[in-house]
All heavy atoms as a GROMACS GRO file, in nm:
protein
  626
    1MET      N    1   0.081  -0.119   0.000
    1MET     CA    2   0.000   0.000   0.000
    1MET      C    3   0.086   0.126   0.000
    1MET      O    4   0.052   0.225  -0.064
    1MET     CB    5  -0.091  -0.004   0.124
    1MET     CG    6  -0.189   0.106   0.129
    1MET     SD    7  -0.305   0.092  -0.006
    1MET     CE    8  -0.430   0.200   0.046
    2GLY      N    9   0.198   0.119   0.072
    2GLY     CA   10   0.287   0.235   0.078
    2GLY      C   11   0.350   0.267  -0.057
    2GLY      O   12   0.370   0.383  -0.091
    3ARG      N   13   0.381   0.163  -0.131
    3ARG     CA   14   0.439   0.186  -0.265
    3ARG      C   15   0.339   0.249  -0.360
    3ARG      O   16   0.375   0.331  -0.443
    3ARG     CB   17   0.490   0.055  -0.323
    3ARG     CG   18   0.612   0.004  -0.253
    3ARG     CD   19   0.665  -0.117  -0.321
    3ARG     NE   20   0.776  -0.171  -0.244
    3ARG     CZ   21   0.862  -0.256  -0.290
    3ARG    NH1   22   0.850  -0.300  -0.413
    3ARG    NH2   23   0.959  -0.301  -0.214
    4LEU      N   24   0.215   0.209  -0.348
    4LEU     CA   25   0.110   0.267  -0.433
    4LEU      C   26   0.093   0.416  -0.404
    4LEU      O   27   0.082   0.498  -0.496
    4LEU     CB   28  -0.022   0.194  -0.412
    4LEU     CG   29  -0.140   0.243  -0.494
    4LEU    CD1   30  -0.113   0.222  -0.642
    4LEU    CD2   31  -0.267   0.174  -0.452
    5ILE      N   32   0.096   0.451  -0.277
    5ILE     CA   33   0.086   0.593  -0.239
    5ILE      C   34   0.206   0.670  -0.292
    5ILE      O   35   0.192   0.782  -0.342
    5ILE     CB   36   0.071   0.606  -0.087
    5ILE    CG1   37  -0.063   0.548  -0.042
    5ILE    CG2   38   0.084   0.751  -0.042
    5ILE    CD1   39  -0.080   0.537   0.107
    6ALA      N   40   0.325   0.610  -0.284
    6ALA     CA   41   0.446   0.677  -0.334
    6ALA      C   42   0.438   0.698  -0.485
    6ALA      O   43   0.477   0.804  -0.536
    6ALA     CB   44   0.569   0.595  -0.299
    7VAL      N   45   0.386   0.601  -0.558
    7VAL     CA   46   0.374   0.615  -0.703
    7VAL      C   47   0.273   0.724  -0.738
    7VAL      O   48   0.297   0.806  -0.827
    7VAL     CB   49   0.332   0.480  -0.767
    7VAL    CG1   50   0.289   0.497  -0.911
    7VAL    CG2   51   0.446   0.380  -0.758
    8ILE      N   52   0.164   0.728  -0.664
    8ILE     CA   53   0.064   0.832  -0.689
    8ILE      C   54   0.121   0.970  -0.656
    8ILE      O   55   0.099   1.067  -0.729
    8ILE     CB   56  -0.064   0.803  -0.608
    8ILE    CG1   57  -0.133   0.680  -0.665
    8ILE    CG2   58  -0.159   0.923  -0.610
    8ILE    CD1   59  -0.248   0.629  -0.582
    9MET      N   60   0.199   0.980  -0.548
    9MET     CA   61   0.262   1.108  -0.512
    9MET      C   62   0.365   1.151  -0.616
    9MET      O   63   0.385   1.270  -0.638
    9MET     CB   64   0.328   1.098  -0.375
    9MET     CG   65   0.229   1.098  -0.261
    9MET     SD   66   0.306   1.076  -0.100
    9MET     CE   67   0.423   1.208  -0.096
   10MET      N   68   0.431   1.057  -0.680
   10MET     CA   69   0.531   1.089  -0.782
   10MET      C   70   0.467   1.132  -0.913
   10MET      O   71   0.531   1.201  -0.993
   10MET     CB   72   0.623   0.970  -0.806
   10MET     CG   73   0.722   0.946  -0.696
   10MET     SD   74   0.830   1.085  -0.669
   10MET     CE   75   0.915   1.092  -0.822
   11MET      N   76   0.343   1.095  -0.935
   11MET     CA   77   0.277   1.130  -1.060
   11MET      C   78   0.249   1.280  -1.071
   11MET      O   79   0.252   1.336  -1.180
   11MET     CB   80   0.146   1.052  -1.076
   11MET     CG   81   0.166   0.903  -1.096
   11MET     SD   82   0.268   0.865  -1.236
   11MET     CE   83   0.164   0.914  -1.369
   12ILE      N   84   0.224   1.347  -0.960
   12ILE     CA   85   0.192   1.489  -0.963
   12ILE      C   86   0.310   1.572  -1.013
   12ILE      O   87   0.296   1.650  -1.108
   12ILE     CB   88   0.140   1.536  -0.826
   12ILE    CG1   89   0.008   1.468  -0.794
   12ILE    CG2   90   0.125   1.687  -0.822
   12ILE    CD1   91  -0.040   1.485  -0.653
   13PRO      N   92   0.432   1.559  -0.956
   13PRO     CA   93   0.544   1.637  -1.010
   13PRO      C   94   0.583   1.596  -1.152
   13PRO      O   95   0.625   1.681  -1.231
   13PRO     CB   96   0.659   1.612  -0.913
   13PRO     CG   97   0.607   1.532  -0.803
   13PRO     CD   98   0.468   1.491  -0.834
   14VAL      N   99   0.566   1.469  -1.184
   14VAL     CA  100   0.597   1.424  -1.320
   14VAL      C  101   0.503   1.490  -1.419
   14VAL      O  102   0.544   1.535  -1.526
   14VAL     CB  103   0.593   1.270  -1.329
   14VAL    CG1  104   0.595   1.223  -1.472
   14VAL    CG2  105   0.709   1.209  -1.252
   15MET      N  106   0.375   1.499  -1.383
   15MET     CA  107   0.278   1.564  -1.472
   15MET      C  108   0.307   1.713  -1.486
   15MET      O  109   0.289   1.770  -1.594
   15MET     CB  110   0.136   1.544  -1.419
   15MET     CG  111   0.091   1.401  -1.427
   15MET     SD  112   0.092   1.345  -1.598
   15MET     CE  113  -0.047   1.242  -1.599
   16ILE      N  114   0.354   1.777  -1.380
   16ILE     CA  115   0.391   1.918  -1.388
   16ILE      C  116   0.508   1.936  -1.484
   16ILE      O  117   0.508   2.027  -1.568
   16ILE     CB  118   0.424   1.974  -1.248
   16ILE    CG1  119   0.299   1.979  -1.162
   16ILE    CG2  120   0.487   2.112  -1.257
   16ILE    CD1  121   0.325   2.011  -1.017
   17ALA      N  122   0.609   1.847  -1.474
   17ALA     CA  123   0.724   1.855  -1.565
   17ALA      C  124   0.682   1.826  -1.709
   17ALA      O  125   0.731   1.891  -1.802
   17ALA     CB  126   0.832   1.758  -1.520
   18VAL      N  127   0.593   1.732  -1.729
   18VAL     CA  128   0.545   1.700  -1.864
   18VAL      C  129   0.468   1.819  -1.923
   18VAL      O  130   0.484   1.851  -2.042
   18VAL     CB  131   0.458   1.573  -1.862
   18VAL    CG1  132   0.380   1.555  -1.990
   18VAL    CG2  133   0.545   1.451  -1.836
   19LEU      N  134   0.388   1.886  -1.840
   19LEU     CA  135   0.318   2.005  -1.886
   19LEU      C  136   0.418   2.113  -1.928
   19LEU      O  137   0.399   2.180  -2.029
   19LEU     CB  138   0.226   2.058  -1.777
   19LEU     CG  139   0.152   2.188  -1.809
   19LEU    CD1  140   0.055   2.166  -1.923
   19LEU    CD2  141   0.082   2.240  -1.686
   20GLY      N  142   0.526   2.127  -1.851
   20GLY     CA  143   0.630   2.223  -1.887
   20GLY      C  144   0.694   2.192  -2.020
   20GLY      O  145   0.717   2.281  -2.102
   21VAL      N  146   0.724   2.065  -2.045
   21VAL     CA  147   0.784   2.025  -2.173
   21VAL      C  148   0.686   2.050  -2.288
   21VAL      O  149   0.725   2.098  -2.396
   21VAL     CB  150   0.828   1.878  -2.168
   21VAL    CG1  151   0.868   1.828  -2.305
   21VAL    CG2  152   0.942   1.859  -2.070
   22LYS      N  153   0.557   2.020  -2.267
   22LYS     CA  154   0.458   2.042  -2.372
   22LYS      C  155   0.446   2.190  -2.405
   22LYS      O  156   0.440   2.228  -2.522
   22LYS     CB  157   0.322   1.988  -2.330
   22LYS     CG  158   0.217   2.002  -2.438
   22LYS     CD  159   0.079   2.005  -2.377
   22LYS     CE  160  -0.029   2.026  -2.478
   22LYS     NZ  161  -0.018   2.150  -2.552
   23LEU      N  162   0.445   2.273  -2.302
   23LEU     CA  163   0.436   2.417  -2.327
   23LEU      C  164   0.562   2.470  -2.395
   23LEU      O  165   0.554   2.561  -2.478
   23LEU     CB  166   0.410   2.492  -2.196
   23LEU     CG  167   0.270   2.477  -2.138
   23LEU    CD1  168   0.262   2.544  -2.002
   23LEU    CD2  169   0.166   2.532  -2.232
   24MET      N  170   0.678   2.414  -2.360
   24MET     CA  171   0.802   2.454  -2.429
   24MET      C  172   0.795   2.420  -2.577
   24MET      O  173   0.836   2.498  -2.661
   24MET     CB  174   0.923   2.384  -2.366
   24MET     CG  175   0.976   2.447  -2.244
   24MET     SD  176   1.125   2.363  -2.196
   24MET     CE  177   1.110   2.367  -2.021
   25ARG      N  178   0.745   2.302  -2.605
   25ARG     CA  179   0.731   2.260  -2.746
   25ARG      C  180   0.635   2.352  -2.820
   25ARG      O  181   0.663   2.394  -2.932
   25ARG     CB  182   0.681   2.115  -2.751
   25ARG     CG  183   0.678   2.059  -2.893
   25ARG     CD  184   0.597   1.935  -2.900
   25ARG     NE  185   0.459   1.973  -2.871
   25ARG     CZ  186   0.365   1.887  -2.838
   25ARG    NH1  187   0.392   1.760  -2.824
   25ARG    NH2  188   0.241   1.927  -2.816
   26ASP      N  189   0.523   2.383  -2.757
   26ASP     CA  190   0.426   2.472  -2.821
   26ASP      C  191   0.484   2.612  -2.841
   26ASP      O  192   0.457   2.677  -2.941
   26ASP     CB  193   0.298   2.480  -2.739
   26ASP     CG  194   0.218   2.350  -2.743
   26ASP    OD1  195   0.250   2.264  -2.829
   26ASP    OD2  196   0.127   2.334  -2.661
   27THR      N  197   0.565   2.658  -2.746
   27THR     CA  198   0.629   2.788  -2.760
   27THR      C  199   0.728   2.786  -2.875
   27THR      O  200   0.735   2.882  -2.954
   27THR     CB  201   0.702   2.825  -2.629
   27THR    OG1  202   0.606   2.826  -2.523
   27THR    CG2  203   0.766   2.962  -2.639
   28LEU      N  204   0.802   2.679  -2.888
   28LEU     CA  205   0.899   2.667  -2.996
   28LEU      C  206   0.832   2.670  -3.132
   28LEU      O  207   0.883   2.732  -3.226
   28LEU     CB  208   0.979   2.537  -2.980
   28LEU     CG  209   1.090   2.514  -3.081
   28LEU    CD1  210   1.201   2.616  -3.063
   28LEU    CD2  211   1.144   2.374  -3.067
   29PHE      N  212   0.715   2.609  -3.144
   29PHE     CA  213   0.644   2.606  -3.271
   29PHE      C  214   0.545   2.721  -3.289
   29PHE      O  215   0.473   2.726  -3.389
   29PHE     CB  216   0.572   2.472  -3.289
   29PHE     CG  217   0.666   2.357  -3.309
   29PHE    CD1  218   0.669   2.252  -3.219
   29PHE    CD2  219   0.753   2.354  -3.416
   29PHE    CE1  220   0.756   2.146  -3.237
   29PHE    CE2  221   0.840   2.250  -3.435
   29PHE     CZ  222   0.842   2.145  -3.344
   30GLY      N  223   0.538   2.811  -3.192
   30GLY     CA  224   0.455   2.930  -3.206
   30GLY      C  225   0.308   2.910  -3.178
   30GLY      O  226   0.225   2.988  -3.225
   31ILE      N  227   0.272   2.810  -3.100
   31ILE     CA  228   0.132   2.786  -3.065
   31ILE      C  229   0.106   2.852  -2.929
   31ILE      O  230   0.163   2.814  -2.828
   31ILE     CB  231   0.102   2.635  -3.057
   31ILE    CG1  232   0.133   2.568  -3.191
   31ILE    CG2  233  -0.041   2.611  -3.015
   31ILE    CD1  234   0.131   2.417  -3.185
   32VAL      N  235   0.020   2.951  -2.928
   32VAL     CA  236  -0.010   3.025  -2.806
   32VAL      C  237  -0.141   2.973  -2.746
   32VAL      O  238  -0.241   2.966  -2.815
   32VAL     CB  239  -0.022   3.176  -2.833
   32VAL    CG1  240  -0.052   3.250  -2.704
   32VAL    CG2  241   0.103   3.229  -2.897
   33HIS      N  242  -0.138   2.936  -2.619
   33HIS     CA  243  -0.259   2.895  -2.550
   33HIS      C  244  -0.329   3.020  -2.496
   33HIS      O  245  -0.264   3.114  -2.452
   33HIS     CB  246  -0.225   2.798  -2.436
   33HIS     CG  247  -0.174   2.668  -2.486
   33HIS    ND1  248  -0.257   2.567  -2.526
   33HIS    CD2  249  -0.049   2.622  -2.507
   33HIS    CE1  250  -0.185   2.465  -2.568
   33HIS    NE2  251  -0.057   2.496  -2.557
   34PRO      N  252  -0.461   3.022  -2.496
   34PRO     CA  253  -0.534   3.142  -2.453
   34PRO      C  254  -0.508   3.182  -2.308
   34PRO      O  255  -0.522   3.298  -2.271
   34PRO     CB  256  -0.681   3.104  -2.471
   34PRO     CG  257  -0.685   2.976  -2.541
   34PRO     CD  258  -0.549   2.916  -2.542
   35LEU      N  259  -0.467   3.089  -2.226
   35LEU     CA  260  -0.441   3.118  -2.085
   35LEU      C  261  -0.322   3.212  -2.067
   35LEU      O  262  -0.321   3.293  -1.975
   35LEU     CB  263  -0.416   2.988  -2.009
   35LEU     CG  264  -0.389   2.998  -1.859
   35LEU    CD1  265  -0.512   3.051  -1.788
   35LEU    CD2  266  -0.351   2.863  -1.803
   36TYR      N  267  -0.223   3.203  -2.156
   36TYR     CA  268  -0.100   3.279  -2.139
   36TYR      C  269  -0.097   3.409  -2.220
   36TYR      O  270  -0.032   3.503  -2.181
   36TYR     CB  271   0.020   3.192  -2.174
   36TYR     CG  272   0.027   3.070  -2.085
   36TYR    CD1  273  -0.007   2.945  -2.132
   36TYR    CD2  274   0.062   3.084  -1.953
   36TYR    CE1  275  -0.002   2.834  -2.050
   36TYR    CE2  276   0.066   2.974  -1.869
   36TYR     CZ  277   0.034   2.849  -1.918
   36TYR     OH  278   0.037   2.741  -1.836
   37GLY      N  279  -0.158   3.412  -2.334
   37GLY     CA  280  -0.167   3.535  -2.412
   37GLY      C  281  -0.052   3.558  -2.508
   37GLY      O  282  -0.074   3.581  -2.625
   38THR      N  283   0.071   3.558  -2.458
   38THR     CA  284   0.186   3.580  -2.545
   38THR      C  285   0.285   3.465  -2.532
   38THR      O  286   0.284   3.391  -2.433
   38THR     CB  287   0.258   3.711  -2.509
   38THR    OG1  288   0.305   3.703  -2.375
   38THR    CG2  289   0.166   3.832  -2.524
   39LEU      N  290   0.372   3.454  -2.632
   39LEU     CA  291   0.467   3.343  -2.633
   39LEU      C  292   0.570   3.353  -2.521
   39LEU      O  293   0.609   3.252  -2.464
   39LEU     CB  294   0.538   3.336  -2.768
   39LEU     CG  295   0.462   3.268  -2.880
   39LEU    CD1  296   0.540   3.276  -3.010
   39LEU    CD2  297   0.434   3.124  -2.846
   40TRP      N  298   0.616   3.473  -2.491
   40TRP     CA  299   0.722   3.482  -2.391
   40TRP      C  300   0.670   3.450  -2.251
   40TRP      O  301   0.743   3.391  -2.170
   40TRP     CB  302   0.792   3.618  -2.396
   40TRP     CG  303   0.707   3.736  -2.358
   40TRP    CD1  304   0.626   3.808  -2.440
   40TRP    CD2  305   0.694   3.792  -2.228
   40TRP    NE1  306   0.563   3.907  -2.368
   40TRP    CE2  307   0.605   3.900  -2.237
   40TRP    CE3  308   0.751   3.762  -2.105
   40TRP    CZ2  309   0.570   3.976  -2.128
   40TRP    CZ3  310   0.716   3.839  -1.996
   40TRP    CH2  311   0.627   3.945  -2.008
   41ILE      N  312   0.546   3.484  -2.221
   41ILE     CA  313   0.488   3.445  -2.092
   41ILE      C  314   0.471   3.294  -2.086
   41ILE      O  315   0.500   3.231  -1.984
   41ILE     CB  316   0.353   3.516  -2.068
   41ILE    CG1  317   0.376   3.666  -2.053
   41ILE    CG2  318   0.282   3.460  -1.946
   41ILE    CD1  319   0.248   3.747  -2.043
   42GLN      N  320   0.428   3.235  -2.195
   42GLN     CA  321   0.412   3.090  -2.202
   42GLN      C  322   0.546   3.022  -2.189
   42GLN      O  323   0.558   2.918  -2.121
   42GLN     CB  324   0.346   3.052  -2.335
   42GLN     CG  325   0.322   2.906  -2.352
   42GLN     CD  326   0.244   2.878  -2.479
   42GLN    OE1  327   0.152   2.948  -2.513
   42GLN    NE2  328   0.283   2.773  -2.548
   43GLY      N  329   0.650   3.077  -2.248
   43GLY     CA  330   0.784   3.019  -2.238
   43GLY      C  331   0.838   3.024  -2.097
   43GLY      O  332   0.896   2.926  -2.048
   44ILE      N  333   0.816   3.135  -2.028
   44ILE     CA  334   0.862   3.146  -1.889
   44ILE      C  335   0.784   3.051  -1.799
   44ILE      O  336   0.841   2.984  -1.712
   44ILE     CB  337   0.851   3.293  -1.841
   44ILE    CG1  338   0.953   3.379  -1.915
   44ILE    CG2  339   0.871   3.304  -1.691
   44ILE    CD1  340   0.938   3.527  -1.891
   45ALA      N  341   0.653   3.043  -1.820
   45ALA     CA  342   0.570   2.952  -1.741
   45ALA      C  343   0.611   2.806  -1.764
   45ALA      O  344   0.617   2.727  -1.669
   45ALA     CB  345   0.423   2.971  -1.775
   46SER      N  346   0.642   2.771  -1.889
   46SER     CA  347   0.682   2.634  -1.917
   46SER      C  348   0.815   2.600  -1.851
   46SER      O  349   0.832   2.492  -1.798
   46SER     CB  350   0.690   2.612  -2.068
   46SER     OG  351   0.797   2.686  -2.123
   47LEU      N  352   0.907   2.694  -1.850
   47LEU     CA  353   1.036   2.672  -1.784
   47LEU      C  354   1.018   2.656  -1.633
   47LEU      O  355   1.079   2.568  -1.572
   47LEU     CB  356   1.130   2.788  -1.815
   47LEU     CG  357   1.273   2.773  -1.768
   47LEU    CD1  358   1.340   2.657  -1.838
   47LEU    CD2  359   1.349   2.900  -1.791
   48ILE      N  360   0.932   2.737  -1.575
   48ILE     CA  361   0.905   2.726  -1.431
   48ILE      C  362   0.840   2.593  -1.398
   48ILE      O  363   0.878   2.527  -1.301
   48ILE     CB  364   0.818   2.845  -1.385
   48ILE    CG1  365   0.901   2.974  -1.389
   48ILE    CG2  366   0.761   2.821  -1.245
   48ILE    CD1  367   0.821   3.100  -1.366
   49PHE      N  368   0.741   2.550  -1.477
   49PHE     CA  369   0.676   2.420  -1.454
   49PHE      C  370   0.776   2.306  -1.463
   49PHE      O  371   0.776   2.215  -1.381
   49PHE     CB  372   0.562   2.396  -1.554
   49PHE     CG  373   0.439   2.475  -1.528
   49PHE    CD1  374   0.355   2.510  -1.632
   49PHE    CD2  375   0.404   2.516  -1.401
   49PHE    CE1  376   0.240   2.583  -1.610
   49PHE    CE2  377   0.289   2.590  -1.377
   49PHE     CZ  378   0.206   2.622  -1.482
   50PHE      N  379   0.863   2.311  -1.563
   50PHE     CA  380   0.961   2.204  -1.580
   50PHE      C  381   1.059   2.200  -1.464
   50PHE      O  382   1.089   2.093  -1.410
   50PHE     CB  383   1.036   2.222  -1.713
   50PHE     CG  384   1.140   2.116  -1.736
   50PHE    CD1  385   1.102   1.986  -1.765
   50PHE    CD2  386   1.274   2.146  -1.729
   50PHE    CE1  387   1.197   1.888  -1.786
   50PHE    CE2  388   1.370   2.051  -1.751
   50PHE     CZ  389   1.332   1.920  -1.778
   51ILE      N  390   1.109   2.315  -1.422
   51ILE     CA  391   1.206   2.319  -1.312
   51ILE      C  392   1.142   2.273  -1.181
   51ILE      O  393   1.203   2.197  -1.105
   51ILE     CB  394   1.264   2.461  -1.299
   51ILE    CG1  395   1.358   2.487  -1.417
   51ILE    CG2  396   1.338   2.479  -1.168
   51ILE    CD1  397   1.407   2.630  -1.427
   52ILE      N  398   1.019   2.317  -1.154
   52ILE     CA  399   0.952   2.275  -1.030
   52ILE      C  400   0.928   2.124  -1.030
   52ILE      O  401   0.952   2.057  -0.929
   52ILE     CB  402   0.820   2.353  -1.012
   52ILE    CG1  403   0.850   2.496  -0.972
   52ILE    CG2  404   0.730   2.287  -0.907
   52ILE    CD1  405   0.730   2.585  -0.965
   53GLY      N  406   0.881   2.069  -1.141
   53GLY     CA  407   0.858   1.924  -1.149
   53GLY      C  408   0.985   1.845  -1.131
   53GLY      O  409   0.990   1.747  -1.057
   54LEU      N  410   1.092   1.888  -1.196
   54LEU     CA  411   1.221   1.820  -1.185
   54LEU      C  412   1.276   1.832  -1.043
   54LEU      O  413   1.332   1.735  -0.989
   54LEU     CB  414   1.319   1.878  -1.286
   54LEU     CG  415   1.447   1.802  -1.311
   54LEU    CD1  416   1.416   1.667  -1.372
   54LEU    CD2  417   1.535   1.882  -1.404
   55TRP      N  418   1.260   1.949  -0.981
   55TRP     CA  419   1.309   1.971  -0.846
   55TRP      C  420   1.236   1.881  -0.746
   55TRP      O  421   1.298   1.823  -0.655
   55TRP     CB  422   1.291   2.118  -0.811
   55TRP     CG  423   1.333   2.157  -0.674
   55TRP    CD1  424   1.458   2.153  -0.621
   55TRP    CD2  425   1.247   2.206  -0.571
   55TRP    NE1  426   1.455   2.198  -0.492
   55TRP    CE2  427   1.327   2.232  -0.458
   55TRP    CE3  428   1.111   2.232  -0.564
   55TRP    CZ2  429   1.275   2.281  -0.340
   55TRP    CZ3  430   1.060   2.283  -0.446
   55TRP    CH2  431   1.142   2.306  -0.336
   56LEU      N  432   1.105   1.866  -0.761
   56LEU     CA  433   1.028   1.782  -0.670
   56LEU      C  434   1.064   1.634  -0.685
   56LEU      O  435   1.077   1.562  -0.586
   56LEU     CB  436   0.878   1.803  -0.691
   56LEU     CG  437   0.823   1.938  -0.644
   56LEU    CD1  438   0.679   1.955  -0.688
   56LEU    CD2  439   0.835   1.951  -0.495
   57VAL      N  440   1.080   1.587  -0.807
   57VAL     CA  441   1.118   1.447  -0.830
   57VAL      C  442   1.259   1.421  -0.774
   57VAL      O  443   1.283   1.322  -0.706
   57VAL     CB  444   1.110   1.411  -0.980
   57VAL    CG1  445   1.172   1.275  -1.006
   57VAL    CG2  446   0.967   1.412  -1.027
   58GLY      N  447   1.351   1.512  -0.802
   58GLY     CA  448   1.487   1.497  -0.750
   58GLY      C  449   1.493   1.500  -0.599
   58GLY      O  450   1.567   1.424  -0.537
   59GLY      N  451   1.414   1.587  -0.537
   59GLY     CA  452   1.409   1.594  -0.392
   59GLY      C  453   1.353   1.467  -0.330
   59GLY      O  454   1.401   1.420  -0.227
   60PHE      N  455   1.252   1.410  -0.395
   60PHE     CA  456   1.196   1.284  -0.346
   60PHE      C  457   1.298   1.172  -0.353
   60PHE      O  458   1.314   1.095  -0.257
   60PHE     CB  459   1.071   1.247  -0.428
   60PHE     CG  460   1.006   1.119  -0.385
   60PHE    CD1  461   0.921   1.117  -0.277
   60PHE    CD2  462   1.030   1.001  -0.454
   60PHE    CE1  463   0.861   0.999  -0.237
   60PHE    CE2  464   0.971   0.884  -0.415
   60PHE     CZ  465   0.886   0.882  -0.305
   61ILE      N  466   1.371   1.163  -0.463
   61ILE     CA  467   1.472   1.058  -0.479
   61ILE      C  468   1.586   1.078  -0.381
   61ILE      O  469   1.635   0.982  -0.319
   61ILE     CB  470   1.522   1.053  -0.624
   61ILE    CG1  471   1.409   1.004  -0.716
   61ILE    CG2  472   1.644   0.964  -0.638
   61ILE    CD1  473   1.438   1.017  -0.863
   62LEU      N  474   1.631   1.203  -0.362
   62LEU     CA  475   1.737   1.231  -0.267
   62LEU      C  476   1.694   1.198  -0.124
   62LEU      O  477   1.771   1.140  -0.047
   62LEU     CB  478   1.780   1.377  -0.276
   62LEU     CG  479   1.894   1.420  -0.184
   62LEU    CD1  480   2.021   1.344  -0.217
   62LEU    CD2  481   1.916   1.569  -0.195
   63HIS      N  482   1.571   1.232  -0.089
   63HIS     CA  483   1.520   1.200   0.045
   63HIS      C  484   1.516   1.049   0.067
   63HIS      O  485   1.556   1.001   0.174
   63HIS     CB  486   1.380   1.260   0.062
   63HIS     CG  487   1.314   1.222   0.190
   63HIS    ND1  488   1.353   1.273   0.312
   63HIS    CD2  489   1.211   1.138   0.217
   63HIS    CE1  490   1.277   1.222   0.408
   63HIS    NE2  491   1.191   1.139   0.352
   64ARG      N  492   1.471   0.976  -0.033
   64ARG     CA  493   1.465   0.830  -0.022
   64ARG      C  494   1.604   0.770  -0.008
   64ARG      O  495   1.627   0.682   0.075
   64ARG     CB  496   1.396   0.772  -0.145
   64ARG     CG  497   1.377   0.621  -0.137
   64ARG     CD  498   1.341   0.564  -0.269
   64ARG     NE  499   1.452   0.588  -0.360
   64ARG     CZ  500   1.450   0.559  -0.488
   64ARG    NH1  501   1.342   0.511  -0.542
   64ARG    NH2  502   1.555   0.580  -0.564
   65ASP      N  503   1.701   0.820  -0.086
   65ASP     CA  504   1.836   0.767  -0.078
   65ASP      C  505   1.905   0.804   0.053
   65ASP      O  506   1.982   0.725   0.106
   65ASP     CB  507   1.919   0.817  -0.196
   65ASP     CG  508   1.881   0.750  -0.326
   65ASP    OD1  509   1.807   0.649  -0.321
   65ASP    OD2  510   1.925   0.798  -0.433
   66ARG      N  511   1.878   0.923   0.106
   66ARG     CA  512   1.933   0.960   0.236
   66ARG      C  513   1.878   0.868   0.345
   66ARG      O  514   1.951   0.828   0.436
   66ARG     CB  515   1.896   1.103   0.272
   66ARG     CG  516   1.984   1.206   0.213
   66ARG     CD  517   1.942   1.342   0.265
   66ARG     NE  518   2.017   1.448   0.201
   66ARG     CZ  519   1.984   1.575   0.207
   66ARG    NH1  520   1.877   1.612   0.275
   66ARG    NH2  521   2.057   1.666   0.147
   67LYS      N  522   1.750   0.837   0.337
   67LYS     CA  523   1.686   0.753   0.437
   67LYS      C  524   1.745   0.611   0.436
   67LYS      O  525   1.756   0.548   0.540
   67LYS     CB  526   1.535   0.749   0.410
   67LYS     CG  527   1.454   0.696   0.524
   67LYS     CD  528   1.306   0.728   0.510
   67LYS     CE  529   1.245   0.659   0.392
   67LYS     NZ  530   1.100   0.670   0.388
   68ARG      N  531   1.785   0.564   0.320
   68ARG     CA  532   1.841   0.429   0.307
   68ARG      C  533   1.994   0.428   0.310
   68ARG      O  534   2.055   0.325   0.282
   68ARG     CB  535   1.792   0.367   0.176
   68ARG     CG  536   1.644   0.345   0.176
   68ARG     CD  537   1.597   0.286   0.048
   68ARG     NE  538   1.451   0.272   0.048
   68ARG     CZ  539   1.382   0.229  -0.053
   68ARG    NH1  540   1.442   0.198  -0.166
   68ARG    NH2  541   1.252   0.219  -0.044
   69ASN      N  542   2.056   0.541   0.342
   69ASN     CA  543   2.202   0.554   0.352
   69ASN      C  544   2.274   0.513   0.223
   69ASN      O  545   2.373   0.442   0.226
   69ASN     CB  546   2.256   0.474   0.471
   69ASN     CG  547   2.212   0.530   0.602
   69ASN    OD1  548   2.200   0.651   0.616
   69ASN    ND2  549   2.185   0.443   0.698
   70LYS      N  550   2.224   0.559   0.110
   70LYS     CA  551   2.286   0.528  -0.018
   70LYS      C  552   2.360   0.647  -0.077
   70LYS      O  553   2.408   0.640  -0.190
   70LYS     CB  554   2.181   0.480  -0.118
   70LYS     CG  555   2.122   0.346  -0.082
   70LYS     CD  556   2.031   0.297  -0.190
   70LYS     CE  557   1.977   0.160  -0.155
   70LYS     NZ  558   1.895   0.107  -0.263
   71THR      N  559   2.373   0.757  -0.003
   71THR     CA  560   2.438   0.876  -0.058
   71THR      C  561   2.587   0.879  -0.030
   71THR      O  562   2.657   0.964  -0.082
   71THR     CB  563   2.374   1.003  -0.001
   71THR    OG1  564   2.384   1.000   0.141
   71THR    CG2  565   2.230   1.017  -0.045
   72LYS      N  566   2.638   0.788   0.053
   72LYS     CA  567   2.781   0.776   0.086
   72LYS      C  568   2.838   0.906   0.142
   72LYS      O  569   2.952   0.942   0.114
   72LYS     CB  570   2.861   0.732  -0.036
   72LYS     CG  571   2.819   0.598  -0.089
   72LYS     CD  572   2.900   0.555  -0.207
   72LYS     CE  573   2.851   0.422  -0.260
   72LYS     NZ  574   2.923   0.381  -0.379
   73GLY      N  575   2.759   0.979   0.217
   73GLY     CA  576   2.807   1.099   0.284
   73GLY      C  577   2.811   1.224   0.200
   73GLY      O  578   2.844   1.332   0.249
   74ARG      N  579   2.783   1.217   0.071
   74ARG     CA  580   2.792   1.335  -0.016
   74ARG      C  581   2.684   1.437   0.012
   74ARG      O  582   2.708   1.556   0.010
   74ARG     CB  583   2.784   1.294  -0.162
   74ARG     CG  584   2.919   1.275  -0.224
   74ARG     CD  585   2.909   1.224  -0.362
   74ARG     NE  586   2.855   1.322  -0.455
   74ARG     CZ  587   2.838   1.297  -0.583
   74ARG    NH1  588   2.867   1.180  -0.630
   74ARG    NH2  589   2.790   1.388  -0.663
   75PHE      N  590   2.564   1.391   0.036
   75PHE     CA  591   2.451   1.482   0.052
   75PHE      C  592   2.391   1.475   0.193
   75PHE      O  593   2.274   1.498   0.212
   75PHE     CB  594   2.342   1.449  -0.050
   75PHE     CG  595   2.386   1.464  -0.193
   75PHE    CD1  596   2.414   1.353  -0.270
   75PHE    CD2  597   2.400   1.589  -0.247
   75PHE    CE1  598   2.454   1.367  -0.401
   75PHE    CE2  599   2.440   1.604  -0.378
   75PHE     CZ  600   2.467   1.492  -0.454
   76GLU      N  601   2.472   1.446   0.290
   76GLU     CA  602   2.422   1.435   0.426
   76GLU      C  603   2.394   1.573   0.484
   76GLU      O  604   2.463   1.669   0.454
   76GLU     CB  605   2.523   1.360   0.515
   76GLU     CG  606   2.542   1.215   0.476
   76GLU     CD  607   2.416   1.133   0.487
   76GLU    OE1  608   2.340   1.153   0.585
   76GLU    OE2  609   2.391   1.051   0.399
   77ASN      N  610   2.295   1.581   0.570
   77ASN     CA  611   2.265   1.706   0.640
   77ASN      C  612   2.370   1.729   0.748
   77ASN      O  613   2.413   1.637   0.816
   77ASN     CB  614   2.127   1.699   0.704
   77ASN     CG  615   2.016   1.702   0.602
   77ASN    OD1  616   2.032   1.759   0.496
   77ASN    ND2  617   1.904   1.642   0.635
   78LYS      N  618   2.409   1.854   0.765
   78LYS     CA  619   2.510   1.886   0.866
   78LYS      C  620   2.448   1.949   0.988
   78LYS      O  621   2.350   2.008   0.988
   78LYS     CB  622   2.614   1.980   0.807
   78LYS     CG  623   2.689   1.912   0.697
   78LYS     CD  624   2.794   2.003   0.640
   78LYS     CE  625   2.865   1.927   0.527
   78LYS     NZ  626   2.965   2.003   0.464
   0.00000   0.00000   0.00000
């Protein structure tokens, strides 16, 4: 049951990062979504979505590895 909850929790940041990549692609090809209005706002929003999604996934993996002592002292809290 715990693994299922972890997978569901990981889907949210992954979907945020995927949305960021999709918006980057649309910005590159000049497709403007009505929510953003202009391409440069859409481009900045897509970059922010991608960075936040990647940051959350990376933080989850780092937290899990710290808990299992797999970081070999590199990323330990001081």
